[in-house]
C-alpha positions, 0 to 999 in steps of 0.5 A: 611501745606506742599503742602496745598494752603493757602490764603493771602491778601496784600493790595487789592490783593488776593494771594495763597501760598504753603510752602514745605520742602525737605531734600538733603541726599547727601549734608545734607541740607534742602531746603524750597520752598515758591511758591506764585501766584496771586489768579486765576493765577498759571502761574507765581509763585514767587518762593523763596528757603531757603537752611539751614544746617540740624538740626538732630532732627527737620529737617529744622529750618525755617520750624519749627521755630528758634530763630534768632537775628534781627539787626534791632529790636535788639532782638531775634525773632522766624522765621517760614516760615509757618507763614503768616506774614513772607509769606507777607514780602516775597511776598512784597520783591518779588514785590520789585524785579519785580514780579507782578504775571503776569510775570516770575522772576528768583528763589529768594534767601530766605536766602538773603531775611532774611538777608535783613530783618535783621536776622543773619543766622550764626547758620542755614547757610549752607556753601560749597557746599551750594550756598544760 
């Protein structure tokens, strides 16, 4: 899925998005970037970054899926950034933060988005030198 533009419809609006993962060998952290655009307008992306500690065997846990406890649903849920349901929620949070698809907003903190959605991130959250 990495690098491939995928379509998603939210309400009456069409978007395209891509999810990419990269590994920082120096800090031993994985970074996932989600970029979403209004379909036909790639000038002003919504950019969300998720920085997690490395999982030795599978790489970034959010890219391949990880079970995290959700304080809202009071249960463990599988979180995979590649899943359209999560992409939809992230785009809606970007819109809530002021993104319209026709304006530029700062890089968004994906780990903050997940916390806002009720997920406990202790097992995947990186600590210093990570800043997310």
